[in-house]
C-alpha positions as YAML, in Angstrom:
chain: A
units: angstrom
residues:
- id: 1
  name: MET
  ca: [-8.30, -8.65, -0.37]
- id: 2
  name: ILE
  ca: [-8.75, -5.20, -1.37]
- id: 3
  name: LYS
  ca: [-9.88, -4.62, -4.50]
- id: 4
  name: THR
  ca: [-6.63, -1.95, -5.51]
- id: 5
  name: HIS
  ca: [-8.09, 0.39, -8.08]
- id: 6
  name: LYS
  ca: [-5.30, 2.39, -7.73]
- id: 7
  name: ARG
  ca: [-3.15, 4.44, -10.65]
- id: 8
  name: VAL
  ca: [0.36, 3.90, -11.13]
- id: 9
  name: GLY
  ca: [1.27, 7.27, -10.00]
- id: 10
  name: SER
  ca: [-0.87, 8.46, -6.77]
- id: 11
  name: VAL
  ca: [-0.24, 8.26, -3.84]
- id: 12
  name: VAL
  ca: [-1.63, 5.51, -0.93]
- id: 13
  name: LYS
  ca: [-1.58, 4.91, 2.97]
- id: 14
  name: PHE
  ca: [-2.69, 1.59, 4.55]
- id: 15
  name: MET
  ca: [-1.65, -0.52, 6.80]
- id: 16
  name: TYR
  ca: [0.97, -3.96, 6.49]
- id: 17
  name: PRO
  ca: [1.79, -6.46, 8.30]
- id: 18
  name: LYS
  ca: [6.06, -6.40, 9.80]
- id: 19
  name: ASN
  ca: [7.78, -8.05, 8.06]
- id: 20
  name: GLY
  ca: [4.75, -9.03, 5.75]
- id: 21
  name: LYS
  ca: [3.59, -12.31, 8.25]
- id: 22
  name: ARG
  ca: [3.28, -10.89, 11.46]
- id: 23
  name: ASN
  ca: [0.17, -9.26, 13.63]
- id: 24
  name: ILE
  ca: [1.83, -6.45, 14.59]
- id: 25
  name: LEU
  ca: [1.02, -4.08, 11.72]
- id: 26
  name: ARG
  ca: [3.03, -0.55, 10.29]
- id: 27
  name: ASN
  ca: [1.88, 2.25, 8.35]
- id: 28
  name: VAL
  ca: [3.05, 2.72, 4.65]
- id: 29
  name: ILE
  ca: [2.36, 5.97, 2.87]
- id: 30
  name: GLY
  ca: [4.19, 5.88, -0.21]
- id: 31
  name: VAL
  ca: [3.23, 6.21, -3.84]
- id: 32
  name: VAL
  ca: [2.33, 3.49, -6.59]
- id: 33
  name: VAL
  ca: [4.99, 2.89, -8.96]
- id: 34
  name: ASP
  ca: [3.87, -0.21, -10.52]
- id: 35
  name: LYS
  ca: [1.35, -2.89, -10.07]
- id: 36
  name: GLY
  ca: [-0.04, -5.87, -11.61]
- id: 37
  name: ILE
  ca: [-1.04, -9.96, -10.68]
- id: 38
  name: GLY
  ca: [2.56, -12.55, -9.90]
- id: 39
  name: PRO
  ca: [1.67, -16.04, -9.08]
- id: 40
  name: ASN
  ca: [0.74, -14.92, -5.51]
- id: 41
  name: GLY
  ca: [-1.77, -12.51, -6.09]
- id: 42
  name: PRO
  ca: [-2.08, -8.86, -7.03]
- id: 43
  name: TYR
  ca: [0.76, -7.15, -5.44]
- id: 44
  name: LEU
  ca: [1.21, -2.99, -5.63]
- id: 45
  name: THR
  ca: [4.87, -1.93, -5.87]
- id: 46
  name: VAL
  ca: [5.23, 1.24, -3.49]
- id: 47
  name: ASP
  ca: [8.36, 4.05, -3.70]
- id: 48
  name: GLU
  ca: [7.71, 4.76, 0.64]
- id: 49
  name: THR
  ca: [8.76, 7.29, 1.68]
- id: 50
  name: ALA
  ca: [10.22, 6.54, 4.17]
- id: 51
  name: GLY
  ca: [13.09, 5.19, 1.69]
- id: 52
  name: GLY
  ca: [13.22, 2.87, -0.80]
- id: 53
  name: THR
  ca: [10.79, 0.86, -2.89]
- id: 54
  name: ARG
  ca: [8.84, -2.69, -1.91]
- id: 55
  name: CYS
  ca: [6.57, -5.00, -3.09]
- id: 56
  name: PHE
  ca: [3.09, -5.56, -1.27]
- id: 57
  name: SER
  ca: [0.64, -8.32, -1.21]
- id: 58
  name: THR
  ca: [-2.77, -6.50, -1.72]
- id: 59
  name: LYS
  ca: [-4.24, -9.78, 0.12]
- id: 60
  name: LYS
  ca: [-2.84, -8.93, 2.95]
- id: 61
  name: ILE
  ca: [-3.02, -4.71, 3.27]
- id: 62
  name: VAL
  ca: [-5.79, -4.05, 5.95]
- id: 63
  name: ASP
  ca: [-6.62, -0.24, 5.53]
- id: 64
  name: MET
  ca: [-5.37, 1.65, 2.59]
- id: 65
  name: TRP
  ca: [-6.38, 5.33, 2.71]
- id: 66
  name: SER
  ca: [-6.32, 7.71, -0.57]
- id: 67
  name: ALA
  ca: [-4.29, 10.50, -0.37]
- id: 68
  name: GLU
  ca: [-7.96, 12.79, -0.65]
- id: 69
  name: LYS
  ca: [-8.79, 10.78, 2.46]
- id: 70
  name: VAL
  ca: [-5.53, 11.27, 4.46]
- id: 71
  name: LYS
  ca: [-5.69, 15.67, 3.70]
- id: 72
  name: ALA
  ca: [-9.99, 15.73, 4.58]
- id: 73
  name: CYS
  ca: [-8.52, 14.31, 7.79]
- id: 74
  name: SER
  ca: [-6.13, 15.66, 8.50]
- id: 75
  name: GLN
  ca: [-7.56, 19.31, 8.28]
...
């Protein structure tokens, strides 16, 4: 589980299992809309740049990058 110290409104990029349960990972890029703790643990609600808003369990997030790290790596 990744400790997410992300604020609402921050830009995030991370990898998440496809459909939430597969061994195939997909990239998720978007803005954090909401975060909280549900019955299955902590979660993030992200408004994706590809379209749509989804909730992601932080237990399944594989690799998280902040917007500053994404910009630094691309330069």
